C-alpha positions, 0 to 999 in steps of 0.5 A, a space after each residue: 500500500 506504500 505506507 510508512 509504519 505510522 500510516 499502516 498502523 492507522 490503516 489496520 487499527 480495528 478496536 475502538 475509535 481512532 484519531 489521526 494527528 498529522 500535518 499538511 501533506 503528510 498523507 492523511 487522505 491516503 490513510 483514509 482511503 487505504 483504511 476504507 480499502 482495507 476494511 472492504 478487503 477484510 469483508 466489511 460491506 462497502 455500503 456500511 462505510 461512511 466517509 465525511 469530508 468538508 468540501 465537494 472537491 475532497 469528496 470527489 478526490 476520495 471517491 476517485 482514489 477509492 474507485 482506483 483501489 476498489 473498482 465497482 466495489 466502491 460504488 455503494 459507499 457513502 462518501 460526501 460532505 456533511 450537507 450532501 450526506 444529510 440530504 441523502 439521508 433526508 430523502 429517505 426519511 423526509 416525512 418523519 420531520 415534516 418534509 416531502 421527499 422532493 424538498 428544495 435546498 435553499 442556497 445563499 442567494 435564495 436565503 438572502 432573497 427570502 430574508 430581504 422580502 420578510 424584512 420589507 413585509 415587517 417594515 425592517 428594510 434598511 435597518 440591518 442587512 439580510 446578510 447580517 441576519 443570516 449570519 446570526 441564524 447560521 451561528 445559532 444553528 451551528 451551536 444547536 440553538 434556536 435563532 429566535 430564542 438566543 440572548 439579545 446582545 444588539 440590534 441584529 439579535 433583536 431583529 433576528 428574533 423577529 425575522 426567524 419565526 417568519 423565515 422558518 414558517 415560509 421555508 416549511 410552507 415551501 417544503 424547503 430547507 437551508 444548508 444548516 437545516 439539513 444537519 438539524 433535520 437529521 439530528 431530529 430524525 434520531 429522536 424519532 424511534 424507528 428512523 433513529 434506531 435504523 440510522 444508528 445501526 446504518 454504518 459499521 464504520 464512520 470516517 471523518 476528514 478534518 474532524 477538528 473543524 466540526 462544529 457542535 451540530 456536526 459533532 453531534 451528528 457523527 456521534 449519533 451515526 457512530 
């Protein structure tokens, strides 16, 4: 596998959780992909392996490397960003969290247009920018908090508390989610007895690239999936 002793030790470790600490350019992606290939070679079903990354580019690189190592056996594997993984999960369980399976994912521009419209309707236009409100919504959701119930520290927080309930109601009406909702809706699924149990048993191995960069919601998701 062209691995040094430390890399090989990480690839073939089997008992309990494993954390790899290594600098840039030291072969972390190589270890991650070789570890997956080794697990499959040891008889683990590729569909029971989840690999999560932070960017589409990294996910594509990992998928390409594994295709070269495993061929068709890599096709059933779950490899993707946190958001892509959660979207894939939600398509199968959407009705349990109040969504239709054909739900729409709002990007940054969609969110900004919606918040701008709500601010106009509430006569809040020109007080703060939609981007400032969305930044507070994003920060609260990443911390697992309700954007409408956070501590009021300034005018942006105050306006966010007014805007967010309308924002959430409009999103629900349009069968839409934003990127943060993808994670939060999957976390919500774990509180539903049937889907929660199924998801907790879905993967035998969960591998996370750049684990140190996970926020609280992402960490909770990985902990529950594992």
